[in-house]
Every structure is written in C-alpha cells, then in structure tokens.
C-alpha positions in Angstrom: -20.7 35.5 45.6 -23.1 38.1 44.1 -26.1 35.9 44.4 -29.6 36.2 45.6 -32.7 33.9 45.8 -32.5 30.2 46.3 -29.5 27.9 45.4 -29.1 27.4 41.7 -30.1 23.8 40.7 -27.2 23.5 38.3 -24.8 25.7 36.3 -26.3 27.5 33.3 -24.8 26.1 30.0 -23.4 29.1 28.2 -22.4 29.5 24.5 -20.7 32.5 22.8 -20.9 34.1 19.4 -17.7 36.1 18.7 -14.9 36.6 21.1 -12.3 34.6 19.1 -8.6 35.3 18.5 -7.7 39.0 18.8 -11.0 40.0 20.5 -11.0 42.2 23.5 -14.4 41.7 25.0 -14.9 38.0 24.5 -12.3 37.0 27.3 -13.9 39.7 29.5 -17.3 38.0 29.1 -15.9 34.6 29.8 -14.1 35.8 33.0 -17.3 37.5 34.1 -19.4 34.4 33.6 -17.0 32.3 35.6 -16.7 34.7 38.5 -19.7 33.5 40.6 -19.6 29.9 39.4 -23.1 30.0 37.9 -22.2 29.1 34.3 -20.5 26.3 32.3 -19.0 27.6 29.1 -19.7 24.8 26.6 -20.1 26.0 23.0 -19.2 28.8 20.6 -19.0 30.2 17.1 -16.0 32.4 17.8 -15.1 33.8 14.4 -16.4 34.2 10.9 -13.4 32.1 9.9 -14.1 28.4 10.6 -10.5 27.5 11.3 -10.1 30.4 13.7 -13.3 29.4 15.5 -12.0 25.8 15.8 -8.7 27.1 17.3 -10.6 29.3 19.7 -12.6 26.3 20.9 -9.4 24.4 21.6 -8.0 27.4 23.6 -11.3 27.5 25.5 -11.2 23.8 26.3 -14.7 23.0 24.9 -15.8 19.9 23.0 -14.4 20.3 19.4 -17.9 19.3 18.1 -19.3 22.4 19.7 -16.8 24.9 18.2 -19.0 25.8 15.3 -18.0 27.4 12.0 -20.9 29.9 12.0 -23.5 31.1 14.4 -26.2 29.6 12.2 -24.5 26.2 12.5 -24.5 26.8 16.3 -28.2 27.5 16.4 -28.9 24.2 14.6 -26.3 22.2 16.3 -27.5 23.1 19.8 -31.2 23.1 19.1 -31.8 19.4 19.7 -29.0 18.4 22.0 -30.1 17.0 25.4 -27.3 19.2 27.0 -28.0 22.2 24.8 -27.0 25.7 25.8 -29.4 27.6 28.1 -27.9 31.0 27.3 -25.7 32.7 24.7 -23.4 35.7 24.9 -23.2 37.8 21.7 -19.9 39.6 21.7 -19.4 40.5 18.0 -19.2 43.7 16.1 -22.6 45.5 16.0 -23.7 44.2 12.6 -23.7 40.6 14.0 -26.0 41.3 17.0 -29.5 41.2 15.6 -29.3 38.0 13.5 -28.0 35.6 16.2 -30.0 37.3 19.0 -33.2 36.8 17.1 -32.4 33.2 16.1 -31.3 32.1 19.5 -34.4 33.6 21.1 -36.6 31.7 18.6 -34.7 28.6 19.6 -35.5 29.1 23.2 -32.1 30.4 24.4 -31.7 33.3 26.8 -29.4 36.1 25.4 -26.7 38.3 26.9 -25.7 40.9 24.2 -23.2 43.7 23.9 -24.3 47.2 23.0 -25.3 48.9 20.9 -28.0 46.3 20.6 -28.5 46.3 16.8 -27.8 48.4 13.6 -31.2 50.0 13.6 -34.0 51.0 16.0 -36.4 48.8 13.9 -34.3 45.7 14.6 -34.1 46.6 18.3 -37.9 46.9 18.4 -38.2 43.5 16.8 -36.0 42.0 19.5 -38.1 43.7 22.2 -41.2 42.1 20.7 -39.5 38.7 20.4 -38.4 38.8 24.0 -41.9 39.6 25.2 -43.3 36.8 23.1 -40.9 34.2 24.2 -40.6 35.2 27.8 -36.9 34.7 27.8 -34.2 36.7 29.7 -32.3 39.3 27.6 -29.5 41.3 29.3 -27.6 44.1 27.7 -24.0 44.6 28.9 -24.0 48.2 29.9 -21.2 47.5 32.2 -21.4 50.5 34.4 -24.8 49.4 35.7 -22.9 46.7 37.5 -20.8 49.0 39.7 -21.9 49.0 43.3 -21.6 52.8 43.7 -23.6 53.4 40.6 -26.4 51.2 42.0 -26.2 53.0 45.3 -26.5 56.4 43.4 -29.5 55.0 41.6 -31.1 54.0 44.9 -30.4 57.3 46.5 -32.0 59.2 43.7 -35.0 57.0 43.8 -35.3 57.5 47.6 -35.5 61.3 47.1 -32.1 62.1 48.6 -31.4 64.6 45.9 -34.9 66.0 45.7 -36.2 67.0 42.3 -33.6 66.3 39.6 -32.6 69.5 37.8 -29.3 68.9 36.0 -27.5 65.7 34.6 -24.0 65.9 33.3 -22.5 62.8 31.6 -19.2 62.4 29.9 -17.1 59.6 28.5 -13.7 60.7 27.2 -10.9 58.5 25.7 -7.9 59.3 23.5 -7.2 56.0 21.8 -8.4 57.2 18.3 -6.4 60.5 18.4 -4.5 59.0 15.4 -6.2 57.1 12.6 -4.9 53.7 13.9 -7.7 52.0 12.0 -5.5 52.3 8.9 -2.6 50.4 10.5 -4.5 47.1 10.9 -5.6 47.7 14.5 -8.5 45.3 14.7 -10.6 47.0 17.4 -10.3 50.4 15.7 -10.9 49.0 12.2 -14.4 47.6 12.9 -15.5 50.5 15.2 -14.8 53.0 12.5 -16.4 51.0 9.7 -20.1 51.9 9.1 -20.7 48.4 7.7 -19.8 46.8 11.0 -20.4 49.6 13.5 -23.5 51.3 12.1 -24.2 55.0 11.8 -22.5 56.0 15.0 -18.8 55.7 15.8 -17.9 57.2 19.1 -21.6 57.8 19.5 -22.5 54.1 19.5 -19.3 52.8 21.1 -19.2 55.0 24.2 -21.9 57.7 23.8 -24.5 55.1 24.4 -22.8 54.1 27.7 -23.0 57.8 28.9 -26.6 58.1 27.8 -27.6 54.9 29.5 -25.8 55.7 32.7 -27.5 59.2 32.9 -31.0 57.7 32.6 -30.1 54.6 34.7 -29.1 56.7 37.8 -31.5 59.6 37.4 -34.5 57.4 36.6 -35.5 60.0 33.9 -36.1 59.6 30.2 -34.9 62.1 27.7 -37.7 63.9 25.8 -35.4 65.7 23.2 -31.8 66.0 22.3 -29.7 68.5 20.3 -26.5 66.9 19.0 -23.3 67.7 17.1 -21.2 64.8 15.8 -17.7 65.6 14.8 -14.9 63.7 13.0 -11.4 64.9 13.6 -9.4 61.8 12.3 -8.4 62.5 8.7 -10.4 60.2 6.4 -12.3 58.6 9.2 -15.8 57.6 8.2 -17.6 57.9 11.5 -17.7 60.4 14.3 -15.0 60.5 17.0 -16.5 63.3 19.2 -20.0 64.0 20.3 -21.5 66.9 22.1 -25.2 67.3 23.0 -27.8 69.0 25.1 -30.7 67.0 26.6 -34.2 67.8 27.8 -35.5 65.3 30.3 -39.0 64.6 31.5 -40.0 66.7 34.5 -38.0 69.7 33.3 -34.4 68.5 34.1 -31.7 69.5 31.7 -28.6 67.6 30.7 -25.3 67.8 28.8 -23.4 64.8 27.3 -19.9 64.7 25.9 -18.3 61.6 24.4 -14.9 61.7 22.7 -12.2 59.2 21.6 -9.8 62.0 20.6 -9.4 63.6 24.0 -5.6 63.5 24.6 -4.8 62.5 28.2 -8.1 60.7 28.8 -8.1 56.9 29.1 -11.5 55.8 30.2 -13.0 59.0 31.6 -16.6 58.0 32.3 -18.1 60.6 34.7 -21.6 61.3 35.9 -22.9 64.2 38.0 -26.6 64.5 39.0 -27.9 67.6 40.7 -31.3 68.0 42.4 -33.1 70.6 44.6 -31.7 69.1 47.8 -28.3 67.6 46.8 -25.9 66.3 44.2 -24.0 63.1 43.4 -20.8 62.6 41.4 -19.1 59.3 40.3 -16.1 58.6 38.1 -15.3 55.2 36.5 -11.6 55.5 37.2 -12.3 55.8 40.9 -15.3 53.5 41.0 -15.4 52.7 44.7 -16.2 56.2 45.7 -19.4 58.3 45.4 -19.4 62.0 46.3 -22.7 63.1 47.9 -23.5 66.7 48.9 -26.5 67.9 50.7 -27.4 71.6 50.0 -25.7 73.8 52.6 -23.4 71.0 53.9 -19.9 69.8 53.2 -19.5 67.1 50.6 -18.8 63.6 51.8 -17.3 60.6 50.1 -19.2 57.4 50.4 -16.9 54.4 49.9 -17.7 50.9 48.7 -17.7 48.7 51.8 -20.0 51.1 53.6 -23.6 51.8 52.5 -23.4 49.9 49.2 -22.2 46.7 50.8 -24.6 46.8 53.6 -27.8 46.6 51.5 -28.2 43.3 49.8 -31.1 44.7 47.8 -28.6 46.7 45.8 -25.4 44.7 45.7 -23.7 41.7 47.3 -20.0 42.3 47.7 -17.4 39.8 46.5 -14.5 41.0 48.7 -14.2 42.7 52.1 -14.2 46.5 52.5 -10.9 48.1 51.5 -10.3 45.7 48.6 -11.4 47.6 45.4 -13.8 46.2 42.9 -13.8 47.4 39.4 -14.5 46.7 35.7 -14.4 42.9 35.8 -16.4 42.6 38.9 -19.0 45.0 37.5 -19.2 42.7 34.4 -19.5 39.7 36.7 -22.4 41.4 38.5 -24.4 41.6 35.2 -23.8 37.9 34.6 -24.9 37.1 38.2 -28.0 39.2 37.6 -28.8 37.3 34.4 -28.1 34.0 36.1 -30.5 34.9 38.9 -33.3 35.8 36.4 -32.8 32.6 34.5 -32.7 30.4 37.6 -35.9 32.1 38.9 -37.7 31.2 35.6 -36.6 27.6 36.1 -38.0 27.6 39.6 -41.1 29.5 38.9 -40.3 32.3 41.4 -39.5 36.0 41.5 -35.8 36.8 41.0 -33.7 38.1 43.9 -33.7 41.9 44.4 -30.3 42.7 42.9 -31.3 41.1 39.5 -33.7 43.9 38.8 -30.7 46.1 38.0 -29.8 44.2 34.9 -30.1 46.4 31.8 -32.8 45.0 29.5 -33.6 44.7 25.9 -35.8 47.8 26.3 -32.7 49.6 27.4 -31.0 48.4 24.2 -33.8 49.7 22.1 -33.7 53.1 23.8 -30.0 53.2 23.0 -30.7 52.6 19.3 -33.4 55.3 19.2 -30.8 57.7 20.9 -28.2 56.9 18.2 -30.6 57.5 15.3 -32.0 60.7 16.9 -28.5 62.1 17.5 -27.3 61.4 14.0 -30.5 63.0 12.5 -30.1 66.0 14.9 -26.5 66.6 13.9 -27.3 66.3 10.2 -30.0 69.0 10.7 -27.7 71.4 12.4 -28.5 70.4 16.0 -32.3 70.4 15.6 -34.1 69.2 18.8 -35.4 65.7 18.1 -37.1 63.1 20.3 -35.0 59.9 21.0 -38.2 57.9 21.9 
C-alpha cells in the first residue's frame, strides 16, 4: 500500500459529485480511492438528472437515501448526519467545480477536485482563501504528479543533479478531436468543446494545464511570462484544439509547450524534458516506468521503476514488485493515498508522512486558472508576452 505515517483510525467516508452514467473519470476516481483501502464510498450526487443519479447510486451499491438529486441536496443531507462524509470528490465538467467545492468546504468537508479548478481565476482565488480559512485538505487531480518516475525526476532536480535549469520542453498530444465528434453526440467531446461547460480554454484547459503543471512541478520553477497561440482546426468548433507557446521562467530558464487534440497518430503523448547546466531528464507518459537521465559528457542511462524510485519511501511507496509496471490508475491512486494521509494526519494532530507533500494543491489549481486566462489573452493579442501570475 502507498501509505505513510501511523495506521489510519478508520476509513475516510467519501462522497462524489458527478461521475454518473456515461462518465469516464468518475469510475477512475472510485477505483483510485479503493486502491489502498483508505476510503469508504458512501454518498453521491452523480448527475444533474435525479433519476440518473438514483440509478448510479444503485450501481455503486450505496444507501439509496444518499444518492442525492443535486449536489446542493447532498451538502444539506450530509451536513448533520452522524456518519457524514469526510471528503468529497468533484468529477464534473468544469462549470460545476467551484459551487460544490466552496459549499462542501464551508460544510467542513475535505475536497478532491478535477482540473481545471474553476471557470475563472477569481473563483480559484476564492477557493484558495476558503481552504486557508477552514484549514481543510484540498487536492487537485493533476494525475501525472502521482507517477513514481515523475516524483523521482522532481527530487533529482531539487537535489541539483541537473545543475541550473536552462530549458523546459513540455508537450501533450492527442488525436481524438481530429474530427468534430462533438456534433455526433459524443458526451466527452460535447462538454469539453462547449464554452458554457468547459470555460474559455478547450485543449488549453483540458490537457494544456496538465503539461504546464508538470513542467513547473518537476522543475520547481514558476513561469514569469508566456506568449501563446491558440488555434481551432475543427470546423465550427467553438474552442481551441491546438496550443503552442513560449515560456520565460524565473531564474532565466526558457520553455516551450505544445498541446494538441488534433495530432493524428498521437494517443496520450504527454512528454517532458528538462535540461540544466549539468544534465538532462526525459519522461513519457506512455512509457511511465522509465526516466532517461544524462549527465553532461556521459552516455544516457535509463532509470526504471523498481530501482531508485522504489527505494526511497520519502518519494513513493510501491504497490507491486519491480518488473510489474505501474501506470495511470496507480498514479491516480497515489494522489488519493496522499490526500488520505493528509486527512488522517489532521485527525491525529501530526505532520503527514513524507510522500503526502507531493499532492497538487488548491494553489496549483489557482496557478492553472491564471495560466489559462493569460494564454487566452496572449493569443487574442497576437502572442503578447503576459504574466500568468
């Protein structure tokens, strides 16, 4: 199990907003939460349609009285129960992140939320302030922060193995929106290309934010300015499906970011390369158990999961022996384990175990919203350099 700290006194009672029939990410969250046996899934408002929410509750084997017709009803229904939820996962389209996140925080419930965090940076800032005021745990599911080799890369950069960071190259390429499948009734495409549900960024918000977060997460650097071009190739599509940008990081490092959902031949091509004065690192999501490290003047070497990453419990606690790959679901599970450790530590009045510090925070979510708004404004102004802070 990916656990740290003392034994958990009981399972965390978990609710969910969204993730009903036809959803992709809801079942992923439920699997991730169960992976390390630290949560009991007990309540949900799974759909904006009351009957679909009820049916989802039956399929999830929860008490019918706790399959709520709306998230507002769930807040009120859980508030005064002796067995009320401790945490809630919000797995809805982007326009239904801020409202329930704010309400559950005010009700004393810890939050795990998909990205992008909100529809606007102002909403994200309000959530940051609410989390600080309430003292609750708030995790953002930037999934790639859960991969062991990503955490190893982060630790290596922090230890100075690359020297001074000079160049950061991040990309996330997919092909699933090459055709305008949102016009055919494809649910996942429909909401992601609808500004009312997705916000101002299409590809930018959906996967560009992942690439941006990963670049900063591993390098430890914050972008000071970006110059962006957002493009839309799908005929009649209302949001961008391709993003290109240059980045200027603190300390003089420079970066490039490309995100696309119309790159034919790509499936889930998340890649990161970080180059410093003494060495470089490269990681690909589709080969997640390998990290390529090169010292200047020496041959490149491939570090595999099961070696360095598994041997340092301050970075990652492996679930399976070396040679058995870990991937997307396990990375998601790691984020849930991190959140559980932070919640348990609060219950027990102690510091969380060391791996829990890697969980992306509400501040990371706010940074993602500022990035989206700066990129849109930059593109509208012909690539003008703007600050994402």
